[in-house]
N, C-alpha and C positions, 0 to 999 in steps of 0.2 A: 488338677487336684486343685482343691477349695483351699482358700486361706483366708485368714484374718489377720491384720497386721495393727498393732496395737504401737502407738509411740510418739513422740513430739519431735522439732525440731527438725535440722536438716537431716540428722541421720538417716529417720524415718523417712522424710521425703526423698532421698535417694535411692533407699531400699524400696519404697511403692514406684518410686518410674523404673527401677528395675527390674522387678516382677511383672509390672507391664508390659514393657519393651520387650521384655520374652516370653509373651503371651499367656503367661500365668493368673487364674482367675482368683481375685482380691474381692471375697463377697463382701467386707465390711471392714475400715478403717475406725479403731476405737482411739480416741484421743481424751487430752485434759480438758476439763472446761474451761480452764483458763488460758490456753493455749495462744489463740488468737490478740490477747492482752498484751503481748510483747513481742511479737512477729508482724509485719507487715503480709506474708505470708505462712501459712501453717500447715502440716501435713493435710487437715481437714478441707483447706481450700483445694489443696491438690487433687483430691480424692473427689471434689466436687465435680471438678472440670475432665476429671475423668470416667462421671456417671457411677460414681462407687457411693455406697450409702457410708454414713458416717455415725459414729456413736458417740456421746460425751455423759459418762457415769459420774455422779460425784462418787459412788460407792461401786468399782470395779466387781466386788465380790456378793453384791447383794441379789435376792432371788428374782428382781427383773431382769439382771442384767444374764443371771444362769439360762431365763426362761430364752431368754431372746438369742443367746450364743446356740442353745441345743436345738432351737428350730431351724439353724443353717445348715447343721449337718456337716460341719467342716472337715476336712482331713489335718490342718497344720494350725498352728497358733504361733505368730513370729511376732517377739517382742524386740522391738527398735528403740529403744530410749525411752519407754512409757514411762518407768521410774517408780509406779506402785507395787505393790506385791499382790501376787493373785495367791488367793488359798486353792484346796485342790479341788475344791468345788466346781471350779474354773479351770485349774489345771488338766483336769481329767476327761473335759469335754470333745474336744478333737479326735478323729478317729485314731492318728499315727501318735503325735506328740505334739507337744509344745516347747518352742526352742525360744531363748533369749541371746542376744549381741552384747556381750558384756565388754566394755574396752579396758580389761585389764587380766593379767595372768591368773590361773586358777591353780591351786587354792590358795596361792599368797596374795593376792587381792582382791579378796572377799568384799562386799559391802559398796557403799557410796562413794562416788567420785574419786574411781580408782586411776585417771592418768591424771589428777593433780596431786595424790597423795605419792604416784611415780616419780614427778618430777620434786616434790618436797623431799621425798627419800632419797633424791639423784642418783635414780635406777640411770644404767647405762641403755637400757632396752626397754621395751613394755611391749604386750603382747595383746593383739584382740582373739577376741575366743567366743565360740558358739557353742551354747552347751544345752543341755536336755532339761527342762525346766521339772523341777519336785519341789517338795514341801518345804524344802530349806532355803537359805539365803545365799544363791552363786553355788550350793551344792552338788548340782545335777553333774550325767557325765557328760565328757566330751565328746562335740564332733569333728569341731576343725579347730585350729588355733595357727597364728601367723605373730612374727618376730617381729619388730623395727628398733631401728637404733634410735636413741636420744642423745643429743650434743648437749654441751653445758650450757648454751646458749638457747637452746629449743623453748619455746612458750608452749601456754596450753594451747592457744588458737593451733600452731605449728600439728600437735599432736591431733587435735581435735580434726583438723584437714586431713589427717594422714587416714584416721579412721573413720571419717565420711567418706573418703575415695576408696576404702578398701573393704568396709562392711559389704557394699552390696556385690561385690564381686565374690565374696566369701559365701554370701548368702545364696547366690544364684549355684555356687559349687552344693551345697549344701543340700539343697532344693532337687539338685539332679538327681544327688547321691539315691535323697529317701525316696524322689520318685521312683528309681531303678532298683530299689532296695540294697544298694552296694554300701552304704555306711556305715561306719564304725564306731562304736563307743567305747569310752576309753574311762575308766573310773580314776576321781580327783584321789591323790596322794594326801589323806588328811593329815599325816606326819607333818606337813609342810603347812598348814593351813592357817592362814592369818585373815583378820577382820577387822577394816577400815570403817568407821561411823560417818556418817551425815557430816558436812562441813556447814558452818554457817556465817556470816559475814565478820562478825567480832573476831573471829579465828585469825584475820590478817594481820591485827595489830601487832605493830613492829616495835618494840622497845628495846634500843639502840643497845644497852647493856646487858641485853637476854640473850641476844641471837650473836652468832659467829657471823662472819661476811658471806660466807656460802651458806649459809640458812637463810638470811636474808634475800638473798638473790633467788634461792631455791623458791622462798614464799612469792618473792614478786613475780616471776615465770610463772608459777603455778596457776596465781592467783588473778593474774591481768585481766583486762577487757577480752570476752564478754563477760566474766564475775566480778563483784564488786571491788576488788584489787586489794592486794596487800595496802596498809596506810599506818601513816604517823602524824603526829602533830607538829606544828610549828608556833611559835606564839598563839596555843590557843586556838588556830585552827586546822582542822584536818586534811592531809595532806594525802591522795592516790598515789601510790609508788606504781609507775608505769612500766619499764624497762632499766634493768640494768646491767652491770659486767664488772665481773672480777677482774680484780687488779693483778698483775702478774708481777708486783713487786711487792714484798715485806713492807709495808707502810703501816706504822702502828700510830693509835694515840687515843686520846679520850672517847668513851663511846658516846656517839651522838655527835659528834663536832664533825662540823665541815671544813676541812684542811684546803679545798681547791678548788677551783670555780673557771671552768673553760670551756671553750664548745664541745668538749667531748662530754661536759655535764658535771655534776658536784664529786666531791670524793670526799665520802663519809665512813666516818670510823664507828665500827660494830665492835662486840665483844673482844672478836679477834681480827685483826685487822681492818684494813679501808677495801672500799670497793667502789664504783664509779654507780650513781645513780643518772643516768642519763635523760629518764624524762619521769617527771612528778606532776600533779597539776591540784590544784586548791577544790575542793569537794564544792564551796558555797560560790565561787566564781569563774572555774576552770583555769585561773592564770596559772602561769608556769611556776614552780618553785624556785627556779634558776633565774628569774627575771626579778625575783624578791630578795632570798638571800642571799647574805653577804660572805665571803670566808669569816672562818671560826665561829658561826652563828650553831647554834645546839636545835637538833629534834631531841624527841621524846625519847628519854629514859626513865626507868622507873622511880626515881626520885622526882625527876622532873615531872612526869604526867601524876603525881601524888599533889604537887601542888598546884597542879592545874584541875580545875573541876571540873573542865569539859572532858577530859580525857579520865576522871578519875572511875568511871565504870568500867571503860575498856581493862585499864590496871588490875583492879580487882579480879577479873577473871584471868591475866598471867599470874597474879600473886598466888590465887587459889590454886591455878595448876603447880606452882613450883611446891606450895605445901603438901598435894599429894603425894608429889614425889618425895620428898621429906620423909611422908609418912611410911612410903613405900620401903626407903631406906632403910629404916627402924623396924620394920617388921618381925622380921628374923634375927632374932637376937637371944643367945642364951650362952650356959657356961663353956660353950665349946667351938661354936663358929658366929659369925657375925657377918651380915653382906649389908653393904654401903654404897650407897650411889656416890659416883667419882663426880660430880657437877665441873671437876677442871676438865676432865678429859671428856665428859658428856658433850661441854659444848664445843670440843674441839670437833671430836667427830660427828656431831650433829644428829646423836641417838644415844640411847642410856649406855652410861658404861658404869659396872658395879665392881666391887673388889670383893674376894671372900678372904676371909681372915680368920684362919684357924690359932688354937692356941697352941703353945708348944707342948704342952703335956697331955695333948689328947692322943690317942694310941691308935692305930689303924682301924681296929676293930668298931671304935666310937665312930671314924670318920667315916667309914661305911654305911654305917647307918645314917649319920647325918648327908649324904649325898640326896638321899629323897627330899631335903628341904628345896634344892637347888630345881625341882620338877618343873614350875613355873616361871622361873626366869631362862632356863633354858630353850623355853618354845617361844619367848617373847623375839620377835623381829621388827627391827634390827635389835642386835645387842650384843655388847663385848664385855664378858665376866671373863675377870683375871686373878690370879694368886700365887703365890711364892711359898716353895716349902722347902725343907732341907734337903740336899742332894741325896744324903744316906737313908732318906724314906722310899725306895725305889719301892716296896708295896705300893703304896698311896699313889706314886706315879704311875702305876698300872692302872689302879682304880679310878684315878682322874683321864685317863686316857682312853678308857671304857666307855666314858659317857660323854665323849667328844672333845676333851681339852687338850691342847696340843702344847709342845715345848717349845718356845719361841727363844729361848734365852737360858744359856747356864752362866750363872752370875759368880765371880769370886771377891771376896773380901780381904781389904789388905789392908793392915796397921802399921803404923811405927809411932818410936815415941817423940813426943815433942821436945824431949830435953836432947835428942840426938841432933845435933846441928849438922848442915849442909851447908857449906859456902858458896856464896852469889858469886857466880863467873863473871856478871857484869858486862855481857854481851848486849842487854835492852835494860830497860829502866823499869820499876814497877812500882806502879802507885797504886793507894787507891780510886777505884771507878767514879767518874763523875758523871751526872747528869748527861752532859753532853759525849758520853762516851756510846750512848743506846745505840745508835745506828753503828758504827764500827763491830760491836759484840754482835750485832746481828747478823750481819753480814758473813762474819766469821762462822758463829752458828751453823748457819743454814749452807755452808759446806762442809762441815767438818764431822758431824755425827752419820754414819753408816753402820753401826753395830747394834744400834739398840734393838728392845722388843717389838717396837712399833716397823721398824723395817725389815725385822726377821718375817715379820706376818704378813704373810700372801696375800690377806683381805684386807689390810691398808693398803691405801697407794701409796709410794715411795714420795711424792710432794707433802702428803697430808704428815706423814713421819717427820719431814725436815721442819713443816711448819710447828710442830709439838714444841721440839728444841726451842728453836725461837722466839714462841710464848713464854716458854718458860723463862727463858734469860731477859726478854722484856718486863715481864711480872717483877722482877727484881727491881728495875727502876720505877714501877708503879707503887712498889710498897708491899706487892701481893708474895712474893716470894724470895728466901734468901736472908741471911744477916748481916751477910759482907762480900763483896766483889772487890777483887785486882783486877789491873791489867796490866799489860807490859809494852812498853813503847820501844820501837827502834826508828830513830830519826824522825820522833814527834806522831810514828804515825802507831796506831793501836794495831797488834800483830797477836794477840793473844787475852786472853782472861781467866781467873779461876773464882768460881761461884762456891760461896762456903756458908754451912747451917752449923748453927751450935745445937748441941744436944749433950746436956748434963756439962760432962768432964772431956769431950770429945770436940773438935773438928771433925765436919763431915765433908768430904770433897762432893758438893752435887754436881759440878760441872766443870772442865777443865777444856780448853782449846786452844792452838794455835793454828796459825794461817801456815797453808799446805808448804807456803815458799821459806819459812823459820823452822821447818821442824829440825834441822839438825844444828839448831843454835841454842839449845838448853834454855831456851825461852820457858819452858814449863818447869825444869828444873828451880830457876831463879824464881817462878810465884811460889812454888811449894818452900824455898830455901826464905823467903821473905814473910809469908805466914807463919813461920815455924819461929823466926825473928822476931816479930811484931804482935801475935796475937797469945798473952797471956792468960793465964787460969786453965789453961787445959793440958790434959796429961798426955794426948793423944790426939792424932791426926787418922782420919780413915778416911777409905775412899772404896769403891767398888768397880767392878769391869767385867765385861763379857770375856770369856774363855778363848774365843774366837779371837780377839784382840789382843794380837801378839805382841805389838807393839807398845800399847799399853802396858800390859804385864811385865814387860822388859822395862819401862819406863819407871814404876812402881817400886821394882825390886831393885834396881839401879841406885834408887833415893833410900834404899833402907826400909824400905817397907817389907812387911812380912806376911804372907798367907795366913789367914785365919779361920775365915769358914765358905762353903760353897752354899748355891741353891740352884733351884730350877723356877723358871717365870713359864707358868701356865696363860693360855688364851683359851675361852672360850668365845668362837665367833660364828653368830647366827645373823649373815647378812642378805 
């Protein structure tokens, strides 16, 4: 079998060696003109040592290249990291077929840099795929695929090492099958297709108030050496972020601020939680950031970058991206339905989350028609779309389930008259929350919420679901959510809290929680009684809970709350 190998880098060198060692006839190696500029040894050098002819066209699809390849009368083209798109006049030259080694699952990871994107998206696995090439981009039938695990600290180098080790073995298997006619072609499921574009060095710019800690970590490990690296700015100097580690403790703070400096690295706060920056170096000198930065120093945020001319251009890229998201969120709005980008939950989950809001007076027939509006949102990956509808709307419930939505929560709303007084039992001391209560409140929160729609969604990790509520209460102390919080103390220890929202003439119970060791002590009842006595100007206090949370329902009924309404929470999750 006569073969032409197209490629660059280590992957193509390993594949060439494997083919050569097994005695396959490689007639020609086609490489990039710039191949030798970045590497001491290239696939072209290896081919020359093996006495194999090489060719480096500027345009692989021109007439000269077509004429040369036609003259070779080859059976098989192998694309091993070549990187340029071949047109049909070239693809159709080999007698049998043209195959491509694609380091991504198909059709979910079509396009460029699939390994980098898999890390950015925090995938738990990745695929190596060998496909038959057609005129589309990664749209051909699949010949062979293998799946490999990704750990949370794997970097792009780890994934590339796996790919470079296993692709030659897979290639030999496919070539053998082609040779004896035993190969099987499997069509791609186009309903699952996604395309990822080429990445650019500027894409790695980290603004600490724009990314969660997990997003920062994923960008760092996806873009580290041999890539240009994720980067930030420190006092006007660019810093390449090389390695990082997620922090298993719920440590919060101001985005961009360095809160600890130790042998482990620098503990830096992102938009949500802190993470360890284990290694980072200045671009201009190679000096390590940990040797220069001090505790409470600040790294780039949107505000900081706008004040820093050296990073203004990079900031514009990020801001433009945010503006695009805002445009998307406003794109579909009419008298019946609105789709909004939920930036709060998008930041936590690390991908786009949209809320579907329906007017109360829209009847079911209109709703069916409006489902067509969701078309492109349903095709996004990853994406979460959520909505809440009245529990009595059974017809629309079926319609949502038919297009892929599923119920994650049945919610009950309870309300009581503020004039109805409840006696404070006095087991605890209830007071207004202070800034120093933040850590205690976050610890209670992390342990107490198990019935939310996020916990009930099988597509959301339980740890992430816990973190949503923690950020929720943490934002109160940052002035970002809630109008009032009270805490309950026993022996000067915070054992519970109540977060409230003000809505016209109602007090809304946003969150309420009590340490599990004090659940039988009427702590929650005392907090309700306290706000009923001390919050003037409100007619009602309202709370909602999940129907599966029996303890919560009993609590509200015990405290003179009465059932008002119920609803279903739906999620559409394409991950």
